[in-house]
N, C-alpha and C positions, 0 to 999 in steps of 0.2 A: 627461391627466396631472392636471388639476385635479379630475377625477372621482375618480381614485385617491387623491389627497391628502385628499379629504373622507371617504373610507371609514373605518369603524370597524374594530376588530380582527376582528370576525366576518366583515365583508365582505371584508377582505384575506385571511383564511384560506380563505374560499370561493373567491376568485379564484385563489389559489395552488394550492389543491387541485384546481381545475378543470384546470390545466395540469400537474399532477403535481409541483409544487414543494413544498419543505418549508414547513409551516405553523407550525413552532415558533419561539419567540423573542419578543422585545419588539416593541412596535408600530413603533418606528423601523426595526427590522430587516425587518419585514414590508413597510413602505413602500419601503425600498430595493429589495427583491426585486421588488415590484410595478412600480416605476418602470423598473427594468432590463428587466423583461418587456415593458413598453410600448415601450421604446426599441428593443430588439433583436429581440423575438419577437412582435410584435403582429400576429397573423393576423386575418382577418375574424371568426373564431370567438371569439378572445379579446376583440376590440373589442365584439362583440355581448354577451358575458358582462359586460363592464365596464358597458356601457350598461344592461343589464338590472338589475344590482345597484344602480346609481345611481338608476334610476327607481323600483325597488322601495322603496328607502330613503325617498325623498322623497314617494312616493305614500302610504306609511304615515304619514309626518309630516304630509302635507297633509290626511289624513282627521281628524287631531286638531285641526289649526289651520285655520281658514277662510282662503280665499284661495289664490292660486297657490303651488305649491311653491317655496321659495327656491332660488336658484342658488348654487353654490359661489363663494366669493370668488376672483377671479383671483389666481394666485400669482405673486409677483415673483421669477421664477427666471431665471438667466442661462443661457447656452448649455451650460455644464458640467453644470448640473442637468438640463437637457433630455436630455443624452446619458447621464445616469445615472452619470457619472464623478466627480461631486463632490457626491453626496447626503450630508447629515450622517448619521453613524453612531451618535453618542452624544448623546442629549438627556436632560435631567434627569428628565422626567416623561412617562409615556406618555399621560397624560390631557390633555396640553396641546393646544390647537387649533393644528394644524400650519400651516395657511395664515396665521393671525395671527402665529405665531412667526416664520415665514420672512419675512413682510412686515416685522416689527420688525427682524430681523437685517439685512436688505438695504435697509431704508429709507434708511440713511445713504449708500448708494451709488446711490440712485435706483431707480425701478422701470423695467422694460423698457418701451419704447414699444409701443403697440398694434400689431396686425397690419396696420398701414397702411404703405405704402412710405414710408420716411423715411431721409434720408441718415444714415449712421453715421460715428462718429469713426474715423479710420484713423491708424495710426502708421507712420512711415517704416520701411523695412527697414534693419536694421543689419548691415553686412558681417560683423562678428565674432559674430553670433548667428543661428543657424538655428532657426526655429520648428518645434517638433515637435507641440505641441498648444496650443490656445487654451483655457485654463481659465476665464477670465472675459473676455468682450468688453469693450471700453472703455465704462465706465459712469460717468455723471456723479456727482460728489460733491455731495450736496444738503445745505445747511445745515439744521439742525434747530431753531435758535433764532437770536436776534440777537447771540449772543456772537461775539467775534472768533476764538476758538479752538474748532474743531469736531472731533468724532470720528466717523468713519464705519467701522463694522465690517462684516465679511463672513465667512462660513464656507464651507469646502469640504474635500473629501477626495480623495486620490489613488487611482487605480485600481491594482490589483496590477501591471499592465503598466508603468505610469508609475513605480512604486516600483522595479521591477527595472531600468528604464532608468537611473535615478539611481544605484542601488547598483553596477551593473556598469560604469558609465562610468569612464574614467581620471581621474586627478587632475592638474589643471593646476599646482597647487602643494599643499603639505600642507594637507589639510582643505578644498580647493576642488575640487569635481567639475566635469567638463566639461558634464554634463547638469544643468541647474538649473531651479528655479522662480523666476522673476523677476517683479518688480512694475514696471510702466511707467506713468508719469503724463505727461499732456500737456494742452494747452488743449482745451476743448470747442469744436472748430472742424471743421465737416464740409466746408469748401470745398476742402481739400487734405490730403494726408498730413502729420501733425504730428510734429515732433521732440519728444523727451523734455523736459519742463519741470516743475520742482518748484514747488509752491505755497509761500508763506511759512510759516515755523515748522513745517516738515514733520517728522514723527516716525512711524516705522513699528514697530508692536509685533506680533510673531508669537508666538501662544500666550501665554507668560508672560515673554518677553524682548524687549527693544528691539533692533532691527536697525540696524546702522551705515549711515548715509547719507553719500555722498561730500561732502567739505568744500568750502571755497571756494578758488579760485585768488586769491592776493594780487594787488592792483593797485598798480603803481608810479606811476600817474598821480594827482596830487592831485585830490580831489573826485570820483573815479570809484569806484563801489562794486565790491567784489570779485565776481568771476563764479564761479558754482557750476557744475561740470561735471555736467550732467544725464544720467545713464546708467541702464540697468536696475538695479534693486536686487535683489541675490541674497538670497533667503529660505531657501534649501535647508538650511543648517546649523541652522536653528531650527525646522524642521518635523518633524512626526511621519511618519516613513517607514513607515507602516503603514495599516491601515484606519481609524485614528482620525481624528476631525474636527480640522482646523486652523482656528484663528480668527485673522484678521488685522484689526488696527485701525489706520487711517490718521488721524493727527492733523494738522490743516492750518489755516492762517490764512484766514479769510473776509474778503477785502478787495475784493470786487466782481468779481473774475475767476472764470470757471468752469473747473473742471478735471475730467478724466476719468481713471479708473484701469483698468488691465487686468492680468490674470495670464496668464503664458505658461510653458509647458515648453519650454526651449530647449537647444541644444547650443552652447556657447561655443567659438569657433575661435581659433587663434593666428595670428600674422603669418606664420609658416612655412607653415601650412596654406593660407592665402589666397594666398601666393606660389606654391605648387605648383599650386593651382587656376588661377591666372593663367597660369602657364607651359603648362598643359594646354589651356586654351580661349581664351586672350587674345593669342596671337602673331599679328601681322599679317605676311603674306607679304612677302618683300623686293621682289617685283615691284610689289605694290600700294603699298608705301612709295616705290618709285622713281617710280611714276606720280604720287604725291602731290607729290614734289619737282618734277617737271616742271611740274605744275599751278601750284605756288607761284612758279616762276620764269618762267612763260609771259608773254610780253610782252603787256601790256594795251594795246589800241589807243587807249584814251583817255588813257594815261599818256605823258608826254613823256620819262620816264626809263626806259631799258631796264635791267632787272636781269640781270646776267650770272652771278651766283653768290651763294650765301648761306653764311655760316660757321656751323658747329655745333661747340660745345665737347664734348670727350669727358670733361669733368670734371663731376661731379654738383654742381649748385648748392646742394644741401642740406648735404653734408659735405665738399665740396672734394676729393673723391677720384675716381679714375678710375671710370667707369661699369662696372657688372658686368651689370645687367639693365636696359637702357634702356627707359623707358616714359613715356607721357604720356596724357592723356585725349583721346578722339576729338573732343571738342568744342573742344580747344585749336587756335588758329590758327597756332602756331609749330611748327618742326621740332625745336627743342631738347628734349632728354629729361632726365629725372631718374632716379635709381636706385630701382627698385621695392622693393628690400630695405629701404632706410632709410626710404622713404616709408611703407611698411606698418608698420614698427616705430614710427615716430613717431605714426601715427594709432592704433596700439594703446594707446599711453600717453595720448595726448591727441587724441581724434578731432576733426579740423577738415576734412579732405578738401579742402584748397585747394592748387591747383597752385603750386609754389614758383617757377615761371618767370613766369607771367602773373597770379598771385594771383586766379584764377577757380576756381569749383567743379570739382573733379576726383574725383567719387565712384568707388568701387571698380568698380561695374558698367560704368563708361565707360573704364576703363583698358585700354590695349593695349600690347603689347611690340613695339617697332620692330624688325622682322626685318632690315631693311637695315642699321641702325646696329649691331645685334648682330653681323652679318657683318663690318662694317668694324672693329669693336673687335678681332676676332681676326686681321685682316689688317694692321692698323696699330697696332703696339705702341710705336713710337718717336715718336709725335706726340700732342699733347694737343688738337689742333683739326684739323678737316677743312673742306673747302669743297665744297659741292654745285654742280655746273655745270648749265647749261640743258638739256643732253641727259640728265640724270639720273646722270651719272658723278660721281666725286668725286676729290679729290686731297688729300694730307696737307699741313698747314701746320706746318712745324717752326720752333722758336724760333730767332731770329737769334743769331749769335755775339756775344759781348760786344765792344763797340767798344774800340779802343785808347785808353789814357789820354794819348796824346801831344797836344800843343797842336793846336787846330783850324787855326791859321794856320801854314803850313809856313815853315821858315827856309831861305832860299836862300843857299848859301855859294859864293862865287866865289873861286877861288884855286888854286894849284898843288898844295897838299898835299891828300891824300885824307882826312885826319882833322883836324877843326877843334878846337883846344883848347877846354876848357870855359870858359875865360875870355873867349872871343870870342863867346859866345852872347849875343844881344841880350837886354836886360832890359826887363821891362814896368813901366812907371811908371803907377800908377793915375791916371786922368784925362787922360793924355797919349797913351795907345796904345802901339803898338810903335814903339820908336825905335832907331836904330842910329847909330854914330859916323860912318859914311861917307856917310850920306844920310838923308833923312826922307821921310815920306809926302807932304809938301806940295811936294816938289821944291826946297826951299831948300838953301842950301849946307850941307854937313856941318858939324856942330859937335862940338867935343871933349867927351868924356864924362868927368866927374870922379867918381870912386868915393869917396863920402863914408863908406863903411863900413870903410875902412882903419883899422887900429888898430896897437898896438904889436906884436902878434903877426904882422903881415903881413910884416915884414922877416925873421922867422925862417922863415916858409914860403917866402919868395923865395930865401933862402940854400939851403934844402934842394932847391929846384927847380934852382938853379944847379948843385949838385953832381950831380944826376941828368942834367942836360943835358950836362955835361962827359963823362960816360961814354958818351954816345950817339955811335956812329960816324957817323951821318948828319949830324951838325952840330947846332948849337944851335937850340933851338926858342924861339918867342916866349914871353915870360913872361906869367903871369896878371896881369890888371888893368893891363896896359900901355895906353897911348893907342892908339886904333884909327885907322889911317890908310887902310888899304885892305882889301878882301876881303869886306866885308859889304854887302849891299843890303837895305833894308827890305822885308819881305814883305807889308806892308800897302798 
């Protein structure tokens, strides 16, 4: 490829004519055809021809200039250039030295490491994004001077197949395609897969327009800086969906930390699609769940306490509603589940992937649907909680009926009448306890009770009661608020 990039127009025409390709067009078009030839149709004969043209050119040059023939400058190309899928199509002048030009364009993103085995920066897989093509491997942002604000440009072009994938994809919302070209940025750290992390003062310019970058989450805690949700940045709506070259410029703050950027062609998924995939491949068989319950409740020989059962709520801890698709992470130590529908929807809006029960990581690829609890939900519709037993069986726990509002200390009534008048109910005096006129809790002699609440209206009430008692055939009844001589015993 370096040999091809060092060819002049005549060399490129000879190479393309050798394989029967079109020799017409500007130099950058000839370079594009030659690179695609090297990538996809490089037979031994073609490679031999390239080597012959290269040696012929430099042997002629070497006859004019003493010394060994100069070698072509290594070209700082990323993987998409090597595949021929992102070769620049429009350059201003065909007489420009292409290796130097590409080195200048890509210098801001750093040059590719030499062909020596070296760890590469890897980004974590995102559940809501399926990678279709890698347009630019994670490449380090290299500062060009001592300024705090740096600019790093790169150029690339989409292949016809990639353009068709974008155009034919459905819309997630008006103007937003499901197949996208996204920019991802992370720390330059090869020890483990890296999460998306934006550098300070980030700005992304695509061709002639700036792309919106997610803002900050406000912080309610004093002295705590707001947190920015670092996600892939969708560039699709600002790109040329054609054979034209796209130029991306990343502006970033150089404050000591090293960052790398990558470009990917992805398909964005929705929470409904992830839920359907989970239902297809993530259901754990009821018998396996039952075995897990037995293992949880198995008596530990070293433990002094035997566990006979464990309660599990049928209410989702996220939204306080009955579970519909009970799930949890395989790494969780608890049997309690949360609802997969709401869990996926919440992570679609703000991805955290933390278990709402134990507050530990619960990534999508570790989620399972509890087949046993799903079966229980269909069989137990009148309870909000169940209990697993040591043999793996379960029983519902229904809510207790509301207790009566009657006094907790029963009133014992001794007497011949079956109904005790309201006036004979013992009264509670704060600080003294329950007291009755015929006796007391300490066994002392009964004391008369004087009702200090009598007023002028009491006589009228007594007269009305006397009239009602006269009409009763069974005889007169005792009046209210009379002194109590017999019939009541303190219940305390």
